[in-house]
Every structure is written in C-alpha cells, then in structure tokens.
MINU-197799 format. One line per field, with one value per residue (C-alpha): residue number from 1; residue in one letter; x, y, z. Coordinates in steps of 0.25 Angstrom, whole numbers. Layout:
BEGIN
num <- c(NUM;...)
residuo <- c(a;...)
xx <- c(X;...)
yy <- c(Y;...)
zz <- c(Z;...)
//
This chain:
BEGIN
num <- c(1;2;3;4;5;6;7;8;9;10;11;12;13;14;15;16;17;18;19;20;21;22;23;24;25;26;27;28;29;30;31;32;33;34;35;36;37;38;39;40;41;42;43;44;45;46;47;48;49;50;51;52;53;54;55;56;57;58;59;60;61;62;63;64;65;66;67;68;69;70;71;72;73;74;75;76;77;78;79;80;81;82;83;84;85;86;87;88;89;90;91;92;93;94;95;96;97;98;99;100;101;102;103;104;105;106;107;108;109;110;111;112;113;114;115;116)
residuo <- c(q;v;q;l;v;e;s;g;g;g;l;v;q;p;g;g;s;l;r;l;s;c;a;a;s;g;i;d;l;k;y;y;a;i;a;w;f;r;q;a;p;g;k;g;p;e;g;v;s;s;i;s;s;s;d;g;s;t;a;y;a;d;s;v;k;g;r;f;t;i;s;r;d;k;a;t;n;t;v;y;l;q;m;n;s;l;k;p;e;d;t;a;v;y;y;c;n;v;i;v;n;y;a;n;y;w;g;q;g;t;q;v;t;v;s;s)
xx <- c(-76;-76;-89;-94;-109;-113;-127;-134;-134;-147;-153;-152;-155;-143;-140;-144;-137;-134;-126;-119;-114;-103;-105;-93;-91;-79;-71;-71;-72;-65;-51;-53;-54;-67;-70;-82;-81;-92;-94;-103;-108;-98;-87;-76;-76;-73;-68;-78;-74;-65;-64;-51;-49;-39;-45;-58;-53;-61;-59;-69;-69;-69;-83;-89;-82;-91;-103;-99;-95;-89;-90;-88;-96;-88;-99;-106;-94;-99;-94;-104;-103;-113;-116;-122;-125;-125;-124;-127;-112;-112;-120;-112;-111;-104;-94;-87;-73;-63;-49;-46;-33;-30;-44;-54;-69;-81;-95;-106;-109;-121;-127;-129;-137;-139;-150;-162)
yy <- c(-187;-199;-202;-213;-215;-225;-231;-243;-240;-240;-246;-261;-271;-279;-291;-284;-280;-267;-265;-252;-246;-236;-231;-223;-213;-206;-219;-233;-241;-253;-245;-241;-248;-244;-245;-244;-237;-235;-225;-228;-217;-212;-221;-219;-224;-239;-246;-257;-263;-261;-266;-265;-260;-270;-284;-280;-286;-282;-279;-277;-272;-284;-278;-281;-293;-304;-294;-283;-285;-274;-276;-267;-266;-261;-259;-249;-244;-247;-253;-261;-265;-276;-276;-289;-293;-278;-275;-262;-259;-258;-245;-234;-225;-232;-225;-230;-225;-224;-218;-212;-205;-204;-197;-203;-204;-207;-209;-202;-215;-223;-226;-240;-243;-257;-257;-265)
zz <- c(574;583;589;598;602;612;613;619;634;642;655;656;668;674;665;653;640;632;620;619;605;602;588;582;572;566;568;564;577;571;572;586;600;607;622;630;644;654;666;677;686;696;690;680;666;664;651;647;634;622;608;600;586;581;584;591;604;616;631;643;657;667;672;658;653;649;648;638;624;615;600;587;575;563;554;563;570;583;596;605;620;623;637;644;658;662;677;684;685;670;671;665;653;642;632;620;618;606;605;591;589;604;606;615;610;619;616;624;632;634;648;652;665;671;681;685)
//
C-alpha cells in the first residue's frame, strides 16, 4: 500500500527557512514523479513544485521560483522541499502527491506558518 508522510513544517519568521520531507512507503519514488501542493486557509490548492522520475527535472510555481528547491534522496526514498526566504503568503498546509497506476495518493499534510 502506498503511503506518503510529510514532516518538517512549523512556525518560522519571514525570511526564514524550512525543509519539508515526504517519506514514501509501498513504492520506489525514483520511478514516479512527485509533486508538492499547498492549501492556504480559504483558498484552493496550489501546485508548488514537482520532480520527474525520468531525468529528475524540476518545475516550480512562479510564486516560489528562486526560493524553493525540490530534491529526491533515493537512498531514503524521500523527497524534500527546501524553502528559503519564506513570506507570510507561504503560510499553508503542504502536501506531497504521487500518482500510481492512475490512483492519486496524498500525505496527511504539514502546516507551515510564516509570521513574526
């Protein structure tokens, strides 16, 4: 059974950094594209970043480009989202997502709050 578990969220001041983790079980992440989404209070979900399975190419939303970095550790079967220069508008619940055999899997989410 596919399971994704996010961690690493918390409260940080504007300009600070956090590193989110998405640990997978039941699949080998190196064979699947992984995406990070976020949902802020009162707003719909927003795609943040993704990493491909084939060549590890990455993509970012314009709102996080240059501040966030997605990466994958094959040894630990974990995908990371390094978030730097955080802004209050980055406050949201962050989720990782994978599609396996046309089924959509989500983690439970991790809260990121950027506030002074």
